C-alpha positions as CSV (number, residue, x, y, z in Angstrom):
1,M,0.0,0.0,0.0
2,E,1.3,3.4,-0.9
3,T,1.5,6.0,1.8
4,N,2.2,9.7,1.9
5,V,4.4,11.3,4.5
6,N,2.7,14.3,5.8
7,E,4.5,17.6,6.6
8,R,4.2,16.7,10.3
9,E,7.2,14.7,11.4
10,G,6.3,11.1,12.2
11,E,2.9,11.1,10.5
12,I,2.0,8.8,7.7
13,V,-1.2,9.2,5.6
14,G,-2.5,6.0,4.0
15,L,-4.6,5.7,1.0
16,P,-8.4,5.8,1.1
17,T,-9.7,2.3,1.9
18,L,-13.1,0.6,1.0
19,L,-13.9,-2.8,2.4
20,A,-17.1,-4.5,1.3
21,I,-18.2,-7.5,3.2
22,F,-20.8,-9.8,1.7
23,D,-22.2,-12.6,4.0
24,V,-22.3,-15.0,1.0
25,R,-19.9,-16.3,-1.5
26,I,-19.7,-14.2,-4.7
27,E,-17.6,-15.3,-7.6
28,A,-14.5,-13.0,-7.9
29,Q,-15.1,-12.7,-11.7
30,Q,-18.5,-11.1,-11.0
31,V,-16.8,-8.5,-8.8
32,F,-14.1,-7.8,-11.4
33,D,-16.5,-7.6,-14.3
34,G,-18.8,-5.1,-12.5
35,L,-16.0,-2.9,-11.4
36,K,-14.2,-3.0,-14.7
37,N,-17.4,-2.1,-16.6
38,A,-17.7,0.9,-14.3
39,G,-14.1,2.0,-15.2
40,Y,-12.5,1.1,-11.9
41,P,-8.8,0.1,-12.2
42,M,-8.4,-3.7,-11.9
43,E,-4.9,-3.6,-10.4
44,D,-6.5,-2.1,-7.2
45,V,-9.2,-4.8,-6.7
46,C,-8.6,-7.7,-4.2
47,V,-11.3,-10.3,-3.5
48,Y,-11.0,-12.7,-0.6
49,Y,-13.1,-15.4,1.0
50,R,-13.2,-15.4,4.7
51,V,-14.0,-18.7,6.5
52,K,-17.1,-17.9,8.6
53,G,-16.4,-17.7,12.3
54,S,-12.7,-16.9,11.7
55,D,-10.5,-14.1,10.5
56,Q,-8.7,-16.3,8.0
57,V,-8.9,-15.3,4.3
58,I,-8.3,-17.1,1.0
59,D,-7.5,-15.2,-2.2
60,A,-10.6,-15.7,-4.3
61,T,-8.6,-15.4,-7.5
62,T,-6.0,-18.1,-6.8
63,G,-7.8,-20.2,-4.2
64,H,-4.7,-20.1,-2.1
65,V,-4.4,-19.0,1.5
66,A,-3.6,-15.3,1.6
67,A,-0.2,-14.2,2.8
68,G,0.1,-13.9,6.6
69,Q,-2.7,-16.3,7.4
70,S,-2.4,-19.2,9.9
71,L,-4.8,-21.4,7.9
72,N,-2.8,-23.9,6.0
73,E,-3.6,-25.6,2.6
74,D,-4.7,-28.9,4.3
75,E,-7.2,-27.1,6.5
76,L,-8.4,-25.2,3.4
77,K,-9.1,-28.4,1.6
78,R,-11.1,-29.8,4.6
79,S,-13.2,-26.7,4.9
80,K,-14.1,-26.8,1.1
81,L,-15.0,-23.1,1.4
82,E,-18.7,-24.0,1.8
83,S,-19.4,-21.3,4.4
84,V,-17.6,-18.1,3.6
85,D,-18.0,-14.3,3.5
86,T,-16.8,-12.4,0.4
87,L,-14.5,-9.5,1.1
88,V,-13.7,-6.9,-1.5
89,L,-10.8,-4.5,-0.8
90,L,-10.2,-1.3,-2.8
91,H,-8.4,2.0,-2.4
92,P,-10.7,4.4,-4.3
93,N,-10.7,8.2,-4.1
94,A,-14.1,9.8,-3.1
95,Q,-15.5,9.9,-6.6
96,Q,-14.5,6.3,-7.3
97,A,-15.8,5.1,-3.9
98,Q,-19.3,6.2,-4.8
99,A,-19.3,4.4,-8.2
100,A,-17.7,1.3,-6.6
101,Q,-20.3,1.1,-3.9
102,Q,-23.1,1.3,-6.5
103,V,-21.5,-1.6,-8.5
104,L,-21.0,-3.7,-5.3
105,A,-24.7,-3.1,-4.3
106,T,-25.8,-4.8,-7.5
107,L,-24.1,-8.0,-6.3
108,G,-25.9,-8.2,-3.0
109,T,-26.1,-6.3,0.3
110,P,-22.6,-5.6,1.4
111,D,-21.6,-4.1,4.7
112,I,-19.4,-1.3,3.4
113,K,-16.7,0.4,5.4
114,Y,-14.9,3.4,3.9
115,A,-12.2,5.7,5.2
116,S,-11.0,8.6,3.1
117,E,-7.6,8.5,4.9
118,T,-5.9,6.6,7.6
119,H,-3.3,8.5,9.7
120,A,-0.6,6.9,11.7
121,E,1.5,9.1,14.0
122,S,4.4,8.0,16.0
123,D,6.3,9.5,18.8
124,L,8.3,8.4,21.8
125,E,5.1,6.9,23.4
126,G,4.2,4.7,20.4
127,V,2.0,4.7,17.4
128,T,-1.5,6.3,17.2
129,R,-3.8,5.5,14.3
130,H,-7.1,7.1,13.3
131,Q,-9.3,7.2,10.3
132,E,-10.9,10.1,8.6
133,P,-14.7,9.9,8.3
134,K,-16.4,9.2,4.9
């Protein structure tokens, strides 16, 4: 993820982030097709399946366990991905966010979380993180 260093020393400003959570499995290609048709850049679209009742995610495009997950390939085969949520992760600007939300709403009823910026500040006492409202 790209970040911008703000003029304030020790502050990092992250990209806008949109996370859409569907409580059903949606084929990744449906997500890609809808967003592509709306003109959204495909290199910024990530689709994951999250095993219900856990925080473990699988890359919906490759079918492999996403990097940094404790779920292993054997556990993945046993779960058969029958009971999953679909997560769509994007980094749209405000204008793109509105269009992306409209497209995602045509695929179901997602719980959408959007932050226009995420700020992380560090000092001698540690790191403080906060998100800008929609």
